[in-house]
Every structure is written in structure tokens, then in C-alpha cells.
N, C-alpha and C positions, 0 to 999 in steps of 0.2 A: 504493500500500500504506500510505499514511500513516494510514489510519483504524485499522489494527490496533495494539493496545497490549498491553502486559503488565499484566494486571489483578492488583492486590495481593490477597493472601489476605483482608485486611480493612483498610479505610481506617485509616491510622495514627492519626488524631485521635480515633477512637472505639473503638480496640482495648481490650478489657477488660484492666485492669492486674493484677487479682488475683481470686481466687475470691470469689464473692458479688456480682459486678457486677449491676446491675439487669437485670431481665428485659426491660424496655423497650429498654435499650441494646443488649442481645444481639440482640433481635428486629430493631432498626434496622440493626445490623451485618449480620445475615443477609440482610436485604432489599437492602442496598446491594451485597453480594457477588453476589446473584442478578442484580441489575440490571446490574452490570458484566460478568458473564458473558454475559447476553443481548445487551448492546451490543457486546461483543467478537465474538460469533457473527454478529451482524448486519453488523458492519463487514467481517468476512472474506467474507461472502456478497456484500457490496456491491463490494468490491475485486476479488473473483475471478469474480463472475457475469457481468460485462460491463465493457468499457472505455469504451463509449459506448452511447447508447440505440439505436443502429442495429444492435448485435450480433444476429445471427440466432439465435433460439431453436432453429430447426430444425437448424442446423449444430451448435450446442452439444449438442443431444440426440443427434445422430448420433455426435459425438465420444465421448460416454460409452459407446456401444455399441462403437465402434471400439477403445477402450482394451483390450477383452477379447481382441483379435486383433492381434498385432503387425504382420502384413502390412497390414491395414486401417489401423492407426494410422500406420505409416510412409508409406503412400500419401497419407494425409491431410496429415501434417506436412511431407512433402517439398515440397508446393506451397503451404504456409502461409507468409506473409511472416514474417521472423524478426528484422528490425531489424539488429542488429550482432553481431559476434563481437569481444569486447574483450580476449581473452586467447589469443594465437595466436603460436606460435613457428614461423617459416617453415621452419627446418631440420627440425623435427619434424612439420610439417604436410604436407610432400611425401610422397606415398605411396611405399612401398619399391619398388613396381614401377617408378616413375620413376627412383629411384636405381639400380636394376638396369639399366635401359635406358641410363642415363648411364655406368655402369661398363662395359657392353658396348661402347658407342660409343668409350670411351677405351682399350679393350683391357686393362682392369684384370683382375687375377686375384683370386679369393676364397681367402684363406689359411684353411684349415680348422682350423688350430691356434689362431690368434688370432681366428678368425671375423670377419675384416675384409677389406675391399677394399684391395689394395696394387698397386703397379706390378710388383713381382717378389718372389719368395720361394723359399727352398729347402725350405720345408715342403710337405706335401701340399696341393694346391690344385685349384680348378676354374678352367679358362680361360673366357674369354668365349665361345668356340665351344661348349664343353661346356654352359655355362649356357643357351645358345640351344636346345640339342637335348635337354635332359633336364628334364622337369617335376619329378622328385624332387629333383634337385640344385638347381634353381631354388627349389623349396619350402623346402629346407634353408636357403638363403641368406635368403629372405624371413622365415623364422621367427627367424633370428639377428639380423635388423636391425629387428624390430618385436615387438609383443606378440601376433602371430598364433600361435594354438595354444600360448600360453604355459603350460607345465606348472608351476603355482605350487608344487606339492609338490616339484619338482626344483630349480628356480631361482627365487628370489623376483623378483617383477616390478620392485621398486625398483632392484635392481642391474642387472638385464637392461636396463631402460629407459635408465638413465643411461650404461651402458657402450655402448649401441648407437650413440650419437652419434660416438664415436671409431671405431667399426667401419665406418661408412659415410662418414666425412668426406672421403675421397679421391674419392668418387663424387658429391658434391653438385654439382648443376648451377649455372648462373649465377643471380644474384639475380633477373634479369629473367625467366628461365625459371620459377623458383619462384613469382614473383608471378603470372605468367600462369596457372599451374595453380590457384592459390588464387582468383584473380578468376573464372576459369571455373567453379570449383566453387561460388563464392558466387552467381553468376548462376543456376545450375541449382537452387540451394536457396532462392532468393529472399531473399538476404542483401544489404543495401544499404550496409553500412559495415564496414570491417575496420581494427582497430588491430594492427599487426604489430610484434613485438619483434625488431628487427634493427638491427645496428650500421652506421651510415653511415661514410663515410671521415672522417678526422680533420681534414683541411684544409678551410677554408671554401669555396674555389672548387671543390674536389673534391666537397663536399657538394651544391653547387648543380647540378653536372653530374649527380651521382647521382640527385637528386630529379627532374630533367628526364627522365632515362633511364627511371626507374621509372614515372613518370606516362605516358610514351609507351607503355610496355609495357601499362599498365593500359588506356589508351584503345584501343589496337590490339586487345586481347582482347575488349573490349566491342563494338567494331565488327564483329569476326569472328563474334560471337554474334548479330549482327543488330541490335544497338543497342536491344533491347527492354527491357533491364534495366540500370540504372546501378549501379556499385559504387564508392564513394569509399574511399580508403585513406589512413591516417595511420600514423605510426611512433612507436614507443616505444624509447628508447635503453636497451640492456641493459648492466648492469655485472656481471661475474662476481664474485660475493661470495667465491669461493675462489681468485681469481687472486693470483699472487705476482710480485714483480719477480725478475729473473734471479738476483740475488745471494742471494735467500732460497730458491730452489728446491733448491739443493744445499748451501748453506752453513748456518751456525748462525743461529738465530732472532734477529732484531734488531727489537724493537718500534718503535723510532724510525724505522727504514727502512721498515717496513711501513706505519706511519701516514702517512708522507710520500707513499708510493706510492698509497695509497688516497685520500688527499686530492686528489692530482692527477687521479685517475680521476673522482672526484665533481665536482671543479671543472670539468673539461672537459665532462662530460655536462650539467651544469646550465647552463653558459654557452652550449652548443650549443642547448639548448632555448630559452633567451632569444632567441637570434638567429634561430632558424628555426621558432618555434612557429606563426607565421602561414603558413608554407609546408609544415606537415604533420608536423614533429617535435615531439611534444606532451607527452612525459612521460619519466620515468626509472623503471627497474625493476631489481631484482636477480635474477640467474639462478643456477642451480646448487643442488645439494642443501643443505638447511638442516642436515642431520645430519652434514655433513663437519666435520673438525677445525677448520678456519679459521672456518667459520660458527658453530660452537659457542663457540669461545674468543674470537672477535673481534666478535661481534654487538654488544655494548655500544659498542665502539670505533667500529664502522661507523656506528651510529646517531648517536653523538656528532659524528662528522665530518660526516655528512649534515646534521644540524641546524645546525651551525656554518656550513657553506658556504651552505646555504639562506638563513639569516638574514643573512649577509654580503651576498649579492646583493640581498636585499630592502631592506637598509639603504642600499645604494648607490642604489637606485631603487625606491621603493615599488610602481611599476607592474609590477615583475617578479613580484610575488606572484601575480598573475592568470595568469602564463605558466608558473610553476614547478609543474607537476603531477607528482605522484609516485604510482605504484601499485606496491606491493611484494609479492612472493611472501612470505607470512608464514603460519606455522602449517601448512605442508605436512608435518606430523609426526604420528606416532602413537607409542605406547609401544614398538612393535616396532622403531622406528628412532631413538628418542631417549629419553634419561632424562626423568624427569618435570620436573625443574627448568627446562630451557630453555623448556618449553611454558607456564610460569606467566605470562610477560609478552611472548611473542614478538609477538603481534598488537597488544597495547596499546602497546608501545614503538615498533612500526613506525608507529603513528598519532601518538603523542605527540612522539617525537623524529624519526621519519622523514618526518613530514608527509604520510603516505599518505592520499589521498582514496579510494583503492580498495585492497582486499586481495585478492591472488591465493590462492585455495584456502581458507585459514582453517579447516583441518580440526581443529586443536587448540583451538578456542575454548572447549570445555567444561573445559579444564584451566587456563584463566586464573584468576588469584587473585580478581579481582572480575568474574566472568563477566557477571552481570546488570547491573552498573554499566557495563561495557564495551558490552553490547548497547544499553543506553539511549543511551549516548554516540554509538554508531554510527548509531542511529536518528535522533537529534536532528541530527547533523551530516551525515546522508546519506552516510556512509562505506559504499561499495558493496563487496560480496563477489563476486568472479568465480568462479562455481561451475563446476567441470570434472568431471562425474560419471564419465565413462569413464576419465579419467586417474586419478582418485582410487581407482577400483576396480583398475585395472591396476598402479599403482605402489604404493599403500598397502594394497590389499585392503580398502578402505572402500567397501562396496557395499550397496545396498538402503536402504529407508527407516528400518530399525531401527538402522543404523550411522552413517549420514551426518548431519552437523549442519545440513543444509539447513533442516530444520524449526525448529531453534533460531533461526536468522536470520529465517526467514519469519514465524514466529509473533510475533517481537519487532519486526516491521515494519522490519527492516534491509533496505535495498535490495540486491537480488541480480540478477545477470545470468548467464545460461547461456552457457558458452564451451567451446571445443574443446581448448585447450592444445596438444597435439601429435597432431592427428588422424591423421596418416600412420602414426606409430609405434603409436598406440593402435588403429588400424583402426576409426575412427569418423568422424563428422562432426556438424555442428550439428543436423541433423534427428534423429539418434539421441540427442543430449543432451536434446532436447525430449521424445522418446519415453520415455527413462529417467525424466525428471522426472515425467511423467504417470503412469507405472506405479509408480515407487517411492514417490511421495508422494501419489498419488491426486488430482493436480491436474486441474482442469476446463479446458475450452477457454478460458473467461474468464481463468483463472489464467495460461495460456500466452500469451494475448494481452497480458496485463499485463506479463509478462516480456519480450516482444518490445519493447514501448514502453520498459520500464525500461532495456534495453540501449542505446537511443539517449539517453534522459534522462541517464544517468550516464556517458556517453561523454565524451571530451575534444573533441568537436565544438565549435567556437566559436559564441558567440551565446547569446541567451536561449532558454529553453524555450518551446514552444508552450503548455504547460500551467500552470495556476495551482497553486503549491505542490506540484508533483509529483503532482497528482491527475489521472490520465489520463482521467477522466470530465469534466474541466472545462477544455476548451481555451479560450484567450483569444479574445476576439471579433475581434481583428485579428492578423494574422501579424506577429510582431516583425521589424522591418526589418533586413536584412543578417545574419540569423541562419541559418547553415548547419544548426544543430541543429533549429530550428523547421521549416525547409524539409523535412528528412528525416522529421521526425515527422508533418508534414502529409501527405507522400507515403505514409507508412506507413498512415495512416488511410484514404487512398484505396485503397491496395493491399489492405487488409483488406476493404473494401467490395466490391471486384471478386472477391476470393477467395471471400467468402461467397455472393455472387450465383452464381458458377460452381458452388460446392458444392451449393447448393440445387437447381440443375438436375441435377447428377450424382446427388444423393440421390433425386430424383423419378424419374430414369431407372432406378435400381436398384429402386425400389419398383414400377415398371411391368413388370418382367420377368415 
């Protein structure tokens, strides 16, 4: 997407300064404006029309017709290679049916008052046996724990979504079980790389054991699926931006105590990344709603602490800078859930002080004080936005091409990657994220192909890129040695070639009916 630029209304050096500027100057300005627009249009077509010269025009044409019918579109995208899912919360990714099965296996009951799984209660409840035997009762539970059939006019999606985690917490299966479900789903949807936001143990030896167990579960799942599709997995360390030490949960507020607590959390996470980045723990992120009291009042403090601790580790060893990746949830806000003021710098400060190389959601970009300057900065520094369309719709009611800021990023040539966020709660998957992107924003097959490559290019996979300056039409002549990123990008090119060859056969078959 590097060729797309924001064209100025008129080149600054020849802008008329006052009435009466020369006709020649005005004509020249108009010509340059027209030229810039034409070049911008051409660049968009270049970036979106194909990712390499081998892209099948037949497949691209079929895709345009498939966009008019969701069933045809989903069938197409289900089998299309998708690169990576970079924004994925395992707890929210597990489908509620899995949570229900886990609750039944543990003989938990569903408290109808709190709408939560518990071991026992004196309130009206559904037993595991009742849930096994009644579809209506089971449906009530599934709706309480997800955005399934969510009546937005009765209960807003934002509160329903965040409350659901506490409701199903007792039924969450083991981390290995959740990983197996996610890897299996990735295999079926032709996803080759996952970055999962999950917290490892705190002790170093326990982390090593945990990584070994998780990788064993990954390998076992791939083998059980026939070994025909590989899925690599890495981890992002989450910090709860609204967490408090015990002394502040019920006692008076003490800023000094809070800052010491948050400092220790940041220091632990960053040092863990330094030690285990080569083994798959590759970044830090913040979790929990940005509109909560602590998030609103302590955001500046959190950024200051993150900046200080990041700089300290780099000062101790400059080589740490390459390991200390940060991708922050930032700007997951609208005026419905936040005053205007916090949205004026939430994304820009996450980048400047939080050292974020990727932004999760970024919905409030249009409210930033220097929105166009920020977009240029994000473009120039390849600061990537993790776009989660279904989540943005369900939680914030930001749906459709006329509401979502995707186009603001896309037209400014800011890198974007389509992600799932919490696909189990949202009742979606990566296939549907691609379908929504195509339908909401009129994206072409070439555009979606570009997005698939973008997800690997701006992942935290180690090593050099296969491509020159982020241009997916310009692969390097030789595969960079020892680069996991380049290997997966090369594999994605081959996967697309096979996909297009198979689709050409299927298209011909349908034409011959």
C-alpha cells in the first residue's frame, strides 16, 4: 500500500496567496492537482489490483460477482489463504458452545440472576442436566455469554460484551484446550500464523514449561488434521490497564501505591519479552475497556511509566530495542462511551510514549487533535492498525463503510490488518472479517490479497521481509536467510497460486452447468 498518498489540495509552494494571482499560476496549480489525483487513483489500482503478476484475472472477476451474494462470497473466502490473525484474545475466541460443554462437564450451574456459571447458588438456576435437555435454556445461556441475538435496543453491546467474561470465567477450559480449538479453526480457514494475547506464568522455569506444553498442543492439533496445513503461534503479554493492587480495591486512593504497582507490572512484562522473544513471547499489550475510570484518569501515568521502563531496558542494552515490541489497544472509543477529551490524543500518545508499533482498533482516530499529521506519521513509520470489524460493530455499534474509519487509514496508506478480536463472543471468524471488508468498503480481490500479505508483513515474526519496502509486488530475488517472516510470506505466495488455480477450475465447472 505504500504507493497510496494523501494528495494536498494544492502544492504548498504554488498556492495563491491573495486574490489576483496570475492566471498562469492558477492554471499550473490546477494541473498539478489533477495530476496528483490521477497518480493517486493509479496507485490505488496498482496496490489493490494485484499483489503479483500471477494474480488470476478470472478469479478477480468472479470475486466481484460473488460480492453480491454472501453465500458465494463466504464460500470463496473460506478457502482463500489469509496470512495471520494478529489481534486475538483466547478467552474471547473460544466459542460459547465450548464453554457450555466445559460447564456441563464440570457440573456447573447457570445462575439466572447473575447470568453466570457458578458451582452452586441459591438463586434460580439451570443445572447441567437441564442444559443438556433443553434447547431454549441452552439458547438463553449462549445469548448471555456472547453477542448472539444481541438486542442492542435493550442492552448495549459494550456492557454485555465486557460483562460476559466474568459470567463464563468458571467454565473456561485449559489453555491447551483453547489453543487446540483456535489452531483447528485456523487450519480450516487457511490461516498460517496467530498472535495470541494470553498471560504466561510469572516464573521463568514455569514459562519454559508452559511454552513447551502449548507448542505440543499446537503440533498435536496439526497432526490430527492430517498435517496438510501448518499454523505457527506466538504470544503477546497482556496487562490489565484497570487492575489494582489489593490495598486500593477497597481502600482510599493512593497515587504513589498505584504507580509502584503499575511499574512492577510493566517491568515484569517487558523483561519477560526480552528473555523469551526468541521463543515466541513477542510483545506487550493493554487489555480492558478504555472508558473505565482507571483508564481515563491514569492513561497519562500509564504511558509515562511504559516509556520510562522501555527506555531503561534499552539503555541497559541497546539490542533490547529490537525485542521490545508493543501493540496497544488504543482508540476503542466513541462519543457514546467516552467524553471527547480522552479521544484527542489516545492513539498519538500510545505511539509517542507507549512505543506502539501496532494499534488495536483505533476507532477514535478522527477525533485526534492532529489527525492528518498522525496519519502521515503512521504511514511513514508503518504503524499498523489491527482492524476488528465485527467486534467494532458488536461493542461500539460502529458498522458499515459510512461509520468505520477503515477508509481513513486505507486511503492514507497506513498499514492495516484484518483481525478477529474475540471471535467466540462476537460469533464471527476471520473469513467473515474479510467478507465484511469486501462488502462494507467495496474492496477487490487484489485488495484482500494485499491485506493477507500485510498481516504477515506487520506481524512480530522474526527476520527480514520477503518484500522490498513493503511492496508486495516486489519480492526480493533471494529469500532472506533465517527469516521466519520471509518463509511464511513465500509460503503465502505459493498458497495463493494453488488457491487461484483451484478456483479457476471451480469457476469453469460452474460455467459448464
